[in-house]
C-alpha positions in Angstrom: 0.0 -137.8 30.9 -3.2 -139.4 28.7 -5.7 -137.3 30.5 -3.6 -134.0 29.4 -3.7 -135.0 25.7 -7.3 -136.2 26.3 -8.2 -132.7 27.6 -6.2 -130.9 25.0 -7.5 -132.9 22.1 -11.2 -132.0 23.5 -10.4 -128.4 23.6 -9.5 -128.7 19.9 -12.3 -130.6 18.7 -14.6 -127.9 20.7 -12.8 -125.1 18.9 -13.1 -126.5 15.6 -16.9 -127.6 16.1 -17.3 -124.0 16.9 -15.2 -122.4 14.0 -18.0 -124.7 12.0 -21.0 -124.0 13.8 -20.6 -119.9 14.4 -21.7 -118.8 10.9 -24.7 -120.6 11.7 -25.0 -119.3 15.4 -24.4 -115.9 14.1 -26.7 -114.3 11.9 -26.7 -110.8 10.8 -30.2 -110.1 11.8 -29.8 -111.3 15.7 -26.8 -109.0 15.7 -28.5 -106.1 14.4 -31.3 -106.7 16.9 -28.9 -107.2 19.7 -27.0 -104.3 19.0 -29.7 -101.8 18.6 -31.1 -102.8 21.9 -27.6 -102.3 23.4 -27.3 -98.8 21.6 -31.1 -98.0 22.7 -29.9 -98.6 26.3 -26.9 -96.2 25.8 -28.7 -93.8 23.6 -32.3 -94.0 23.9 -32.7 -94.0 20.1 -32.4 -96.2 17.3 -29.4 -97.5 15.4 -29.5 -97.6 11.2 -27.1 -98.1 9.3 -26.0 -98.1 5.2 -25.1 -101.7 3.3 -24.6 -105.2 4.5 -22.9 -106.0 7.7 -19.6 -108.1 7.6 -18.8 -110.8 9.9 -15.1 -112.3 11.0 -14.1 -114.6 13.4 -10.3 -113.6 13.7 -9.8 -113.8 16.4 -13.0 -113.4 18.0 -16.5 -113.1 16.1 -17.1 -109.6 15.1 -19.6 -108.0 13.0 -18.8 -104.5 11.5 -21.6 -102.0 10.2 -21.1 -99.0 7.8 -22.1 -95.5 8.0 -23.7 -95.8 11.3 -26.2 -93.4 12.8 -27.9 -92.5 16.1 -30.7 -90.4 15.3 -31.9 -87.7 17.9 -35.5 -86.7 18.8 -34.8 -82.9 19.4 -32.1 -82.3 16.5 -32.3 -82.9 12.7 -28.9 -84.0 12.6 -27.9 -87.4 14.4 -26.7 -87.5 17.9 -24.2 -90.0 16.5 -22.7 -90.8 13.2 -19.7 -92.7 12.2 -17.6 -94.3 9.6 -18.2 -98.1 11.0 -19.3 -99.4 14.1 -17.4 -103.0 15.2 -19.1 -105.4 17.7 -17.5 -108.1 19.3 -19.5 -110.9 20.4 -18.9 -112.6 23.6 -18.0 -116.1 23.2 -20.0 -118.4 25.8 -23.5 -116.6 24.8 -22.8 -117.9 21.3 -22.6 -121.8 22.4 -26.7 -121.2 23.6 -27.6 -118.8 20.8 -27.7 -115.8 22.3 -25.8 -112.8 20.7 -24.5 -110.3 23.0 -22.0 -107.6 22.2 -19.3 -107.4 24.8 -17.1 -104.8 22.8 -18.0 -101.8 20.4 -15.2 -100.1 18.5 -16.1 -96.7 17.1 -14.4 -95.5 14.0 -14.3 -92.0 12.9 -17.5 -91.0 15.3 -18.9 -87.5 15.5 -20.9 -86.7 18.8 -23.4 -84.0 19.0 -24.5 -83.4 22.3 -26.1 -79.8 23.6 -28.2 -78.3 26.0 -31.0 -75.7 24.6 -31.8 -72.2 26.2 -34.3 -73.9 28.9 -31.5 -76.0 29.9 -33.2 -79.3 28.1 -30.4 -81.9 26.8 -31.1 -83.5 23.3 -30.1 -87.2 25.1 -31.8 -89.0 27.6 -29.9 -90.6 30.6 -28.7 -94.3 29.4 -30.9 -97.2 30.2 -27.9 -99.6 30.4 -26.7 -97.6 33.3 -29.2 -99.4 35.4 -26.9 -102.5 35.3 -28.8 -104.6 32.5 -26.1 -104.3 29.8 -23.4 -106.6 28.9 -20.9 -104.5 27.2 -17.7 -104.3 29.1 -15.4 -102.0 26.6 -16.0 -99.4 24.3 -13.4 -98.4 22.1 -13.6 -94.5 19.9 -10.7 -94.1 17.3 -10.6 -90.8 15.9 -13.7 -89.2 17.2 -15.1 -86.0 16.8 -17.3 -84.1 20.2 -19.5 -81.1 19.8 -21.2 -79.8 22.8 -23.0 -76.7 23.1 -24.1 -75.5 26.4 -27.1 -73.6 27.4 -25.2 -69.8 26.7 -24.9 -71.4 23.4 -21.2 -71.6 23.1 -19.6 -74.5 21.6 -16.7 -77.1 23.2 -15.2 -78.9 20.2 -12.4 -82.0 20.9 -11.1 -83.6 18.0 -8.9 -86.4 17.4 -10.9 -88.4 20.4 -9.2 -91.8 21.0 -10.6 -93.3 24.1 -11.0 -96.6 26.0 -13.9 -97.3 28.4 -13.7 -100.6 30.4 -16.7 -101.6 32.4 -16.5 -105.5 33.0 -19.4 -105.7 35.3 -22.4 -103.3 36.3 -21.3 -103.5 39.8 -17.5 -103.1 39.1 -15.5 -100.1 38.8 -15.8 -98.1 35.5 -12.2 -96.9 33.9 -11.5 -94.5 30.8 -8.1 -93.6 29.2 -7.3 -91.7 26.0 -6.4 -88.7 24.3 -7.9 -85.5 22.3 -7.3 -82.2 21.0 -8.9 -79.0 22.1 -8.1 -75.4 20.9 -4.9 -77.3 18.9 -4.0 -78.4 22.2 -3.5 -82.2 22.6 -3.9 -83.8 26.2 -4.3 -86.7 27.6 -6.8 -88.2 30.0 -7.8 -90.8 32.4 -10.5 -91.6 35.3 -12.3 -94.3 37.1 -15.5 -94.4 38.7 -15.7 -96.7 41.7 -19.4 -98.0 41.0 -21.4 -96.1 38.4 -24.9 -97.7 39.5 -24.4 -95.8 42.7 -23.8 -92.3 41.0 -26.7 -93.2 38.8 -28.9 -93.7 42.0 -28.0 -90.8 43.6 -25.7 -92.8 46.2 -21.7 -91.5 46.6 -19.1 -93.5 44.6 -15.4 -92.9 44.3 -14.3 -90.7 41.3 -10.3 -90.6 40.0 -9.6 -88.2 37.2 -6.3 -86.5 35.9 -5.6 -84.4 32.4 -2.3 -84.0 31.2 -1.3 -81.4 28.4 1.1 -78.5 27.8 -0.9 -75.2 29.0 -2.8 -77.5 31.7 -2.3 -80.7 33.9 -5.2 -81.5 36.9 -6.1 -84.6 39.3 -8.8 -85.0 41.4 -9.1 -87.9 44.0 -12.5 -88.1 46.1 -16.0 -88.9 45.9 -18.9 -88.0 43.9 -22.9 -88.4 43.8 -26.1 -87.6 41.9 -25.7 -87.5 38.6 -28.2 -85.5 37.5 -26.9 -82.4 39.8 -23.5 -83.7 40.6 -22.2 -83.2 44.4 -18.8 -84.2 45.4 -15.6 -83.9 47.5 -12.0 -84.6 47.4 -8.5 -83.1 46.3 -7.6 -81.1 43.4 -4.7 -80.0 42.3 -4.1 -77.7 39.0 -1.2 -76.3 37.5 -0.6 -74.3 34.3 2.8 -72.6 32.9 0.9 -69.7 31.8 -2.4 -68.1 32.8 -2.7 -66.3 29.5 -2.3 -69.6 27.3 -4.7 -71.1 29.4 -7.3 -68.2 29.3 -7.3 -68.2 25.4 -7.9 -71.6 25.1 -11.0 -70.9 26.8 -12.2 -68.2 24.8 -10.6 -65.5 27.0 -7.7 -64.0 24.9 -5.5 -62.2 27.0 -2.7 -61.2 24.5 1.2 -61.4 25.5 2.5 -59.9 28.5 4.9 -60.4 31.2 2.8 -61.2 34.1 0.0 -63.6 34.6 2.4 -66.4 33.7 2.8 -69.8 35.9 0.2 -70.7 38.2 -1.3 -73.7 40.8 -3.7 -74.7 43.1 -3.7 -77.4 45.6 -6.7 -77.8 47.9 -9.6 -80.0 49.4 -12.3 -79.3 47.1 -16.1 -79.8 47.2 -19.0 -79.0 44.7 -22.6 -78.6 46.1 -25.2 -76.7 45.2 -23.6 -75.8 41.8 -20.6 -73.8 44.1 -17.1 -75.3 43.7 -15.2 -74.4 46.8 -11.6 -74.8 47.7 -11.9 -74.7 51.6 -7.8 -74.3 52.4 -6.3 -73.6 49.0 -2.2 -73.0 48.1 -2.4 -70.9 45.7 0.6 -69.7 43.7 0.5 -67.0 40.8 3.5 -65.6 39.3 5.6 -67.0 42.1 3.5 -65.2 44.7 2.5 -68.0 47.2 -0.7 -67.5 49.2 -3.1 -69.5 51.3 -6.8 -69.1 51.8 -10.3 -70.2 50.7 -12.2 -69.5 47.2 -15.7 -70.5 45.8 -17.1 -70.3 42.5 -20.8 -70.6 42.1 -22.1 -71.1 38.7 -25.9 -71.2 39.7 -26.9 -67.9 38.1 -25.9 -67.8 34.5 -22.0 -66.3 35.0 -19.4 -67.4 37.5 -19.5 -65.8 40.9 -16.2 -65.8 42.4 -15.5 -64.9 46.4 -12.5 -65.4 48.3 -9.9 -64.7 50.9 -6.1 -65.2 50.1 -3.0 -64.2 52.3 0.5 -63.7 51.1 3.5 -63.5 53.2 5.1 -61.5 50.4 3.3 -59.9 47.3 5.8 -58.8 44.7 3.5 -56.9 42.1 6.6 -55.2 40.2 5.6 -56.8 37.1 2.4 -55.8 37.0 3.5 -52.2 37.6 5.9 -52.2 34.9 3.2 -53.4 32.5 0.8 -50.7 33.5 3.6 -48.4 32.6 3.9 -50.1 29.4 0.5 -49.7 28.5 0.3 -46.1 29.7 3.5 -45.3 27.3 1.8 -47.3 24.6 -1.4 -45.5 25.1 0.4 -41.9 24.9 2.3 -42.8 21.7 -1.1 -43.4 19.9 -3.5 -41.3 21.9 -6.2 -41.5 19.2 -6.7 -44.9 19.3 -9.3 -46.5 21.2 -8.6 -48.4 24.4 -8.8 -52.3 23.8 -11.2 -52.8 26.6 -12.3 -55.9 27.6 -15.8 -56.7 29.4 -16.8 -56.7 33.1 -19.9 -58.9 32.5 -18.2 -62.3 32.4 -18.3 -62.8 36.0 -18.6 -61.4 39.5 -15.8 -61.0 42.1 -15.5 -60.5 45.7 -11.9 -61.1 46.7 -10.0 -59.9 50.1 -6.2 -60.0 50.0 -4.0 -59.3 52.7 0.1 -59.6 52.7 2.7 -59.0 55.1 4.9 -57.3 52.5 3.9 -55.8 49.3 6.9 -55.2 46.7 6.1 -52.4 43.7 9.8 -51.8 42.1 11.5 -49.7 44.5 8.3 -49.3 46.7 8.2 -51.5 49.5 4.9 -51.8 51.6 4.5 -53.1 54.7 1.1 -55.0 56.2 -1.6 -54.4 53.5 -5.2 -55.4 53.2 -7.0 -54.6 50.4 -10.2 -55.9 48.4 -11.4 -56.1 44.6 -15.5 -56.9 43.4 -16.9 -56.9 40.1 -20.5 -56.6 40.5 -23.2 -54.7 38.0 -20.2 -54.3 35.5 -18.1 -52.2 38.1 -14.9 -52.6 39.1 -13.7 -51.6 42.5 -10.7 -51.8 44.2 -10.0 -50.8 47.6 -7.0 -50.8 49.8 -8.0 -50.4 53.5 -4.9 -49.9 55.0 -1.2 -50.4 53.8 1.9 -49.2 55.6 4.3 -47.3 53.4 7.3 -46.5 55.1 5.8 -46.5 58.4 2.8 -44.3 57.1 -0.4 -45.4 56.6 -2.0 -45.3 52.9 -5.6 -46.2 52.0 -6.9 -45.6 48.7 -10.2 -46.9 46.3 -10.5 -46.8 42.9 -13.6 -47.6 40.8 -14.1 -48.2 36.9 -16.8 -49.3 34.4 -17.0 -49.6 30.8 -20.0 -48.3 29.2 -20.6 -47.3 25.6 -17.4 -48.3 24.8 -15.9 -45.8 27.1 -13.8 -46.4 30.2 -14.6 -44.6 33.6 -12.7 -44.4 36.3 -12.2 -42.2 39.8 -10.0 -42.4 42.3 -9.4 -41.6 46.3 -6.4 -41.9 48.4 -4.8 -40.8 51.6 -1.8 -40.7 53.3 -1.1 -40.4 57.0 2.2 -40.3 59.1 4.5 -40.6 56.0 8.5 -40.2 56.4 9.3 -37.8 53.6 12.7 -38.6 53.4 12.7 -41.9 53.0 9.6 -42.3 50.8 10.7 -39.4 48.1 14.6 -41.0 48.3 13.2 -44.5 47.6 10.6 -43.9 45.1 12.0 -40.8 43.1 15.9 -40.4 44.0 15.0 -37.3 45.7 16.4 -36.5 49.2 16.5 -32.7 50.0 13.1 -32.8 51.9 12.3 -34.4 55.2 9.4 -34.2 57.6 6.3 -36.1 58.0 3.7 -36.0 55.4 -0.1 -36.5 54.9 -2.4 -36.0 52.3 -5.6 -36.5 50.0 -6.3 -37.0 46.4 -9.3 -37.4 44.4 -9.3 -38.0 40.9 -11.6 -39.0 37.9 -12.0 -39.1 34.1 -13.5 -41.2 31.4 -12.7 -41.2 27.5 -12.5 -43.9 24.7 -8.8 -43.1 24.1 -5.8 -41.6 25.8 -6.6 -37.9 24.6 -10.2 -38.2 25.8 -8.9 -39.5 29.0 -6.8 -36.9 29.7 -9.2 -34.1 28.2 -11.7 -35.4 30.7 -9.4 -35.4 33.8 -10.2 -33.6 36.7 -9.1 -33.7 40.6 -7.9 -32.0 43.6 -5.8 -32.5 46.6 -4.2 -31.4 49.5 -0.9 -32.1 51.5 0.7 -30.9 54.6 4.4 -31.5 55.9 5.0 -30.9 59.6 8.4 -30.8 61.4 10.4 -31.0 58.6 13.7 -29.5 56.4 14.8 -28.8 53.1 18.3 -28.6 51.9 19.9 -26.1 49.3 19.6 -23.1 51.1 19.9 -21.8 54.7 17.3 -19.0 55.6 18.5 -18.2 58.9 22.3 -17.4 56.9 20.2 -15.5 54.0 18.8 -13.6 56.7 21.8 -12.5 58.2 23.3 -11.9 54.5 20.7 -9.0 53.4 22.4 -5.4 54.5 20.3 -2.7 55.3 20.7 -1.2 52.0 19.1 -4.5 50.1 22.6 -6.2 49.1 23.4 -9.8 49.7 27.0 -10.9 50.0 28.5 -14.4 51.0 27.7 -17.7 49.5 23.8 -17.8 49.6 23.4 -21.5 48.5 24.0 -24.6 50.7 23.3 -25.7 54.1 19.4 -26.4 55.0 16.4 -25.0 56.8 14.0 -26.1 59.1 10.1 -25.1 58.8 7.3 -26.2 61.2 4.8 -26.9 58.8 4.1 -26.6 54.6 0.4 -26.7 53.5 -0.3 -26.9 49.9 -3.6 -27.4 47.8 -3.5 -28.3 44.2 -6.1 -29.0 41.2 -5.8 -31.1 37.8 -7.9 -30.0 34.9 -7.4 -31.9 31.8 -3.8 -32.6 31.4 -2.6 -29.6 34.0 -2.1 -29.3 37.2 -2.2 -26.0 39.2 -1.0 -25.5 43.3 -2.8 -22.0 43.8 -1.5 -21.6 47.1 1.6 -23.7 49.0 2.6 -21.8 52.1 5.7 -23.0 54.3 6.1 -21.3 57.9 9.0 -21.8 59.8 11.1 -19.8 62.6 11.2 -16.4 61.4 10.0 -16.8 57.9 7.3 -17.8 55.8 7.0 -18.8 52.4 4.1 -18.3 49.7 4.3 -20.4 46.5 1.8 -20.7 43.5 2.6 -22.6 40.2 1.5 -25.2 37.4 2.9 -27.8 35.6 1.6 -30.1 32.7 0.9 -33.6 33.2 2.3 -35.2 30.4 5.8 -33.3 30.2 8.5 -32.4 33.3 8.7 -28.8 33.1 7.8 -26.7 36.0 6.5 -23.0 36.6 6.2 -21.5 39.5 6.6 -18.0 41.7 7.0 -17.6 45.2 8.0 -14.9 48.0 10.4 -15.4 50.8 9.4 -13.3 53.8 11.9 -13.0 56.5 10.7 -11.4 59.9 14.4 -9.7 60.8 13.5 -8.0 64.4 15.7 -4.7 64.7 15.4 -3.8 68.3 11.9 -3.4 69.4 10.5 -3.7 66.0 10.3 -6.5 63.1 11.5 -5.7 59.8 9.9 -7.9 57.2 11.9 -8.8 54.2 10.3 -10.4 51.2 12.2 -12.1 48.6 10.5 -12.9 45.3 11.6 -16.0 43.5 11.1 -18.2 40.2 11.1 -21.9 40.0 11.7 -23.1 36.7 13.8 -26.3 35.1 11.8 -29.7 35.6 10.9 -32.2 38.2 14.1 -33.8 38.0 16.6 -30.4 37.8 14.4 -27.7 38.9 16.1 -24.2 39.0 15.3 -21.5 41.9 16.4 -18.0 40.9 15.6 -15.0 43.3 13.5 -12.2 41.6 15.6 -9.2 43.0 13.3 -7.1 41.4 10.6 -7.5 43.8 12.9 -7.4 47.0 11.5 -4.8 49.3 11.7 -4.0 52.9 8.6 -2.5 55.4 10.8 0.6 55.6 10.2 4.0 54.7 14.1 4.4 53.1 14.0 2.7 49.6 17.3 0.3 49.7 20.3 1.1 47.3 20.8 -1.0 44.1 23.4 -3.7 44.9 25.7 -5.7 42.5 23.7 -9.0 42.8 20.2 -7.0 42.4 22.0 -5.0 39.2 22.8 -8.7 37.8 19.1 -9.8 38.3 17.8 -7.2 36.6 19.9 -8.2 33.2 19.1 -12.1 33.5 15.5 -12.1 34.6 14.1 -11.1 31.4 16.0 -13.4 29.5 14.7 -16.5 31.5 11.2 -15.3 31.6 
């Protein structure tokens, strides 16, 4: 017990002696020299301050400097300036007359880092990272960080509160804190296994995590070569809204129902300024995919390459958004398009899916690609199974002189017509196997300009088909020798061998100069036109029936008119043109007389 009391008394005496002798051991000049040496080791520049520093000994020896500045030899503004800098001194070195700061506290510091157009930074690599620093902790309170990149874009962090712990040059360094970026607060933490290995180019462990409302990210792996970093590990990134995140990064996308939640989880590597996600699991708006992605930062703007595979890809919301955009453009046809730039990055992305959903449309196995290069966007659907048929298409678009220009080419083969028209448009009166092509191009700064420049052409073929609403075989029997008809002429269906048609688009008008339908014992020739921005129809045609009479064939021609609209078309026979290849003129029947009265009115 006496030994314990003696030890306690000895400690109390030593503490009292330190309190009495410390003011003599700590001189402002000694602290200034030590602090200047430490700051120079970290920044490569000298430290200056205003006024007289203050010294306190509760609970540790602490010296506080006011209005501190650390200059930059490349910029007129200070590299760092702060309201005050407090240095906590190590206890044991003081007993032998050495002044060594173990903790620095920076109050309201403003950091200004940047890289000029040639890629040269306005700071130098900290000499203290070579291992000759005794500083174990660094605390930042209410800091501000300005960073200007080589492209002269500025990153601004405010409200920075952080704590760096590095107790020994050979030990792990860790950091933890919070900040505000683009009005979004976030927390961060991380650690480096051995910072000295990183500086010397050797590999060391790295861990970091960021948590905020628009973004959460974490990485665990290794890193090497501080001057040109390389590393590999596991990365996870999630966001509730791509649009919100894009706005934070200076790429506003506006409001919308698409590009919401997203995540990526992948083994990741960084080498030669290329970030690679080798086995990525990516989710966007609930669409899950697997594949590989890489982002190259070596040539001024990012270049993205990748291959993604989806089990099911639902693009219904994107189709609805496109319809809304078109509707809005038609509502204000003279307003300029809100064009975005195609020069922010390059893209080469290939996508495959076992199933693609587009509203009521269902596509089977699909392979597509998207590229952006030389300020031109190219979308290509190499193959898509549409109700058993095969669809291929390509779209090319560019933005030049504040105008949008685009061209589209498409082809469909082996399409089951009834299944497609019924599912997509609610039309079930036509059946057969369809094929066709289409080519379109347009350019303009607004909707009116785009529609005025629209030109295109195409063709379509349906084989082994059926159309409902009229039975031509029964119609042939209902036409008597004198040109009259009797009985119910509507209803039933008619089979045809082939239907061929061509169409042309000029401005906002589509014209079909030649549609020919052939079947057993009859042909139908039709031509017409319709406006693209309205639903009305206008067409004229002629039905030719080959009715055999003994050894001869007597063709009967029945002209007709198609009117109404796409949803409710009308078909009216034009009996004024009814004729037979016969020397005798047919008598005028009651139906024909009615046509003479009605046709002038509907024309």
